C-alpha angles and dihedrals in degrees: 000000000000119000116236114247117258118261109260117247132194121248118286092252091051091050091058093044092053091049093050091045088055091051092240128142125221089251091055092049090048091052092051094047095040100241138105126277090244090058092053089050089052091050092051093048092050096239092120139008128217120253138202120352093352089058091054093048092047093047091049091051092050090048090053091050091049092051091050091050097048110095121228113264120218116245114257112226098179126045113251115230098190114114119217115210114227115251114253114254116261113258114253118260119258117237090256092051092047090049092049091050092051091046093050090049099046110023101075093051093041092056090054092048092050089051090056089051098048108019088225122112098199093046090050092055092044092051093053093046092050091048093052092044089056090045091054091050089052096034096135087059097041095045092062095041114118090231112025092169090055090049092055093042093053091048092049092049092050092052094044094051096044110132091217092078090078090070094055112099094225092056100043093093124055121250125240111288123237116286097236117079095222090050090050091051093049093047091049091053092047093052091050091059118096113261097251092050093047092050093047091049093050093048095047105033097025107036096026101234118157121245099264091049091047090051092048094050093048091045093239136117120265094251090049092050090048090051092050091049094050093047091050092049091048092050092051093045091051092058099029109030092180089068096057089107110083092216091054090045091053091050093049093048090052092049093047092052093045096048095069093059093218116188129199126216122266118274095244090054091053093047091048091049091049092052092046091051091048091052091049094053091043091055091045090053091049092049091049091049092050091049091049092050091048092050091050092049092049091050092050091047096051098038117108116263097213137036117268113193114225120253110266114241118252118273122231115249117223129205101036111142117240119260111260119211126210113271131212120297123251123234093260091050091049092052091048091051091052092048092051091049090053096053124092112277093212094070136259123321113272116246120225114214117233119236122229 
């Protein structure tokens, strides 16, 4: 049995344009199709596409919006003989232009998301810059990725949540909290959440990813991601009951991230920093290789050219009598010693021979 072909859909950008041209919100489109607002946001961003019956309903709604937008054309009574030359195709983007476009599209939102994860403004900017520097170094790989924005987002999150930042002197002390009291309370609750729950909450309720995409980006199963999300929501609702509604929580997360007015660096600065970092590590690798070659050559030069057997250890000699020490003197030996000590030390008296 052959499967029926999927209903064609316009591009994600065109889907959003048709909705805005029809003066419809994402919530209204979600109500007509029978899905959540987060799902409509994912369709318009191109992260996912509808399937099955929802795809048909969504395609029919977009077709209706396109028909309402199309102006009525006047009937042509006479054939037109003018020829219109086709517009020349747009030149392809250079790697630098494509990178700058991706950076301009993703960097502002990524800095705000990293701030929600860490509570540190400088670390949020640094995480995004490092992620894009790595993306520029691996641009041939990132450019053909099916989701370049997701690639950079995952890299920025990994850097921002690295536990090694606690050993850096500049990040040992907390930064100044937000000015508003409600923002301070929400940020304090977010930072008390375990890292996996905080990341899952930001991806689902902040970015708007669906549950399977959130699970894939956090390298967890879908049930595990759902459990983390529910635990994070319960923890926030226990401390801030007014944020028990997911829609209100999404709005407050967006406001908290937008209040700080965080700005990322310019794309040329990021590309220049990436190239400078790549040159530094390349020179460091070359210097290490040269040092290793020099050490090996010195070892070969000073190594012995022939085998020298080691000196055998000394062998133990058997049969040697034990060393005997002088014992105590007897009474006769003591008397003799006293007698000798009492004699003249200059020798015996000389005898004079008698004459006859």
